N, C-alpha and C positions, 0 to 999 in steps of 0.2 A: 464698777469702776476698774479700769485696767491700769495696773502699775507699770511704770517704765522700768526698763532693765536696770537703769542706774539706781533707782530707789530700792529695788529688790536686791541688787548687788551690795548697796550700802547697808541694808538691813542684815544681810548675811555676814558682812564684815563686822558689823557691830556685835552680832551674836557670837561670832568666833572670838572677838576681842574679850567679851565678857566671860566666855568659857576659859580662855587662857588666863585671865585675871584670877578667876576662881581657882584654877589649877595652881597658879603661882602662890596664892595664899596658902593652899593646902601643903604645897611642897615646902614652903618656908617654915611650917610648923613641924615638919618631920625631922628625922635624924639624918646625920650626914650620909651621903652627899646631897640629899634632897634640897636643903636650902641653897646650896651652890647651883643646883640645876635651875632653881627659881631665878637666881641672878643671871644665869646664862640665857634663859628665856626672855628676861627683861632686856638684856643686851640686844638680842635678836630683834625684839620689838622696837627698841630705840633706833637700831640701824634702819629698819624698814620705815620708821616714821620720818627719817631724815632730820631729826633734831640733833644737829651736831654739837650744840652746846651741852646737851644732856650726855651725849656720847663722850665728849671730852672730860666730863666730870666723873666718869666711872673709874673707880680705883681698882687696879689689878695688883693683888698682893699674893705673890707666889709663896706657898708654904715651904718650909725647910724640907730638904730631902730626908727620907727615912721611912722604910717599910712599905708594904703594899698599899695600905690605906693612904699614904702620902701620894703614891702614884695615881690612885683614883682621884684624889682631890686636885692634884696638879693637872691632870688631863682636862678637867672641866675649866679650871682657871686659865690654863694656857690657851685653850681653844677660844675662850672668851677674850683673852688678851689679844690673840691674833686677829680676831674679828674686829675688835675696837681699833687696833693699830692700823690695819689695812684700810679701814673705813676713813679714819682720820687722815692718814697719809695721802689719800686721794683728793683731799680738799686743801687748796693752797693756804687757807688761814690756819689750818690745824696740821699741816704737813710735818712741821718740826716735832710736834708732840707725838704724832704717829710713828715717825722714824725713831724717836727716842724709845718708845715702847717696843718697837721691833728689835732694836739693839739690845734692850734688856732681855727680851725673849731669846735672842740668839745666845747671849752670854749666860743666862741663868735657867733657860728652859730645858726640860728633860724630854719633852714630847714634840714640841713644835719648833725647835731651834733651827732646823734645816729649812722648814717652810718659811720662817721669819727671815732667814738669811736670803732665801730665794726672792722674797718680796723686796728686800733691800736692794738686791742686784737689779731688779726690775725698775726700782725707783731712782737709782743712782744717776744723777744728771751731770755732776761736775767731776772734774779730774780728781779733786781732793776726796770726794765721796767714793769714787772707784778705788783710789789708793787705800783708803781706810778699809774698804771691804776686802781688798787683797790681803791686808795685814791681819784681818779677823779670821781669814780662812783656816790657818793652821789650828787655831783654838777650836773651831767648830768641828774640824776633821778629827781632832783628838777626842773631843767630847762624844762624837757619834760616828765612830769608825765604820759601822755597818751601813752608813749612808754614803760611803766613799764614791760610788758611781755617780750619784746625783751631785755630790760636791765637786767632782771632777768636771762635770758639765758646766757648773756655775763658775768654777775657776777658769775654764777656757773662755767663757763669756767676759769675765772681768779682765783677763789678760788681753784679749782682743780689744776691748774697750780702752784699756790703759795704753796699749801700744798704738792704737789709732790716734789717740790724743797726743802722744809724744811725737808721732810722725807728722800730724796735722799742724 
């Protein structure tokens, strides 16, 4: 009996899913940062599944700053938060929650704040949103001065958008 490409493909996907599930269980039982990695993998799987309600229920809790181990933990949590926020912001029914999470990452993030800010610039649709981003810019620049070149590009995008709104 010859199997169709679809059934072989589904069997392969199911096998990969089971291996990832086993890996997550193992990671959850390890020492830090392995349980966080398990959560990160679960988030990626949720994004790929398209289950927005599950994605909207993922809690992103940024650890307090302090020490190298905190940076390692923050990296995983902030990346997870960025993935969740961008995924939610791209769907109208969860846009507000995604934008709220992006703003939190801009304000409190150590690793992804500029990436989160860039995402907000891309999502800004109203004059008020653009003005709010312009007001946030000095704080982001102060927080991550080594990202000045990227922030200057984003600032010019915001300024052009605000000026075109005022003229229009």
